[in-house]
N, C-alpha and C positions, 0 to 999 in steps of 0.2 A: 468457568475456565478450569474445570477439573478440581484438583485439590490445591490450587495456587492461592486461593483466598481472594482472587480478583473477581469482582462482580460485573457482569455484563447484562445488558438488556436481553430479554427473550428474543428480540428481533434485532438484527443488524441491518445496515443500509449499504448497498453497493453503489459506488460512485462512478460506474462505467460511463454513465451518460454525461457527467460533468465535463464541460468543454467540448461536447459533441452535440447530442440532441438537446441538452440543457445548457444554455449559455450561462454566463456568470450570475446574472440576476435570477434566473430560474433555479440554478444550483443553490443559491443562497436561500431561496424560498423553500426548496426541498429540505435543505439542512435544518432550517428553523422549524419546519413542521415535525421533522424527526426528533429534534431536541425537545419540542413541546410535548411529544408523545412519550418521552422518556428514553429514547434510543441513545445509547452511548458508544456503540460499536460501528465504525465506518470502515468499509472495505475498499481498498484501492489497488492499483497495480501500476508498475512503472510504464506499461505500454498503453494504458487507457488514454486514448486521444493524444498520443505522442507525448505523454507526460503532463498534459494540460489538466487532467483530472486531479493529479497530485498538487499542482500549483493552486488550483481553486480550493481544494479541501484544506490545504495548509493555511490559506488565508482565512477560511471560515472557522477553523478550530483555534485560532490565536487567542481569543478571549476566554476559551474554556478548555485549553489543552490538557490540563490536569484532571478534567472531568470526563474525557472521552478516550477511547482506545482506537488507534489507527492500525489497520492491518494492511499489509502490502505483499507483493509477490514478485518474483522474477523468474524468467526462463526464456521467454520468447525474444526474438531479435529486437535489438534497440539501435541497430546500425548495420552497415554493409559488411563489416569485418567478420571474419570467422570466429573471433573471440567475443563478439557482441551478442552472444546467445548461449543458451544451455545452462547446465548446472555446475560448471567448473568454478573453482574458487575465484579464478581470475574474473569471470563475468559477474558472479554474485556479489563480490565485494564492490566492484564498480557500480553495479546496479543499485545497491543499497546506498552507497555514497551519493549517487545522483538523485535517488528518491528523497534522501534527507535534505538535500539542497532544495529540491522542488517543493517539498512540504514545509520547508523552513522550520524544521524542528530538530531536536537532538536525539530523537528516538522513534523507532517503529515498534509498536507494542507487541504485535504478532506478525511474524514473517512466514509466509507460505512458500513452499517450493511445489508448484502444481504438477511438475513432471521431473523426472530424472533423466539426464542426458546419458545416452549409451556410451559415450566416450569418457565420462567422468565417473570415477568410483564413488559409490554412495558415501563412503567414509569421508572423502574429500569435500563433498557437498555439505555434509553435516558439520564438519569442522568449520567450514566457512560460515555457516549460519550461526554456529555457536559463538 
């Protein structure tokens, strides 16, 4: 992770299938195989299977939370309202709070902003992430 001193596995595992193609049992098997292979970075997003992927991942990392890094991201719509999308501070703060609840953890180790919203100033988005 650059010059942060944080060590991550050469490979990370994307959890987009958790709660979708991979039910809870299959997700647990995938997670266990990853951990056995030394993977400690698990990527998620607030919209993966309507938040179900975060719920499953949160349950799986409970016993090893301090050994793994969780990444997440926000931008895409999470509801019908006009403020339930994009890179505004309003949306990002609410998206992170909801992700933390679903993950049942106190932190997201790496947060990505996969796109910038045309209506939100880049500075506003970066302040929200900070």
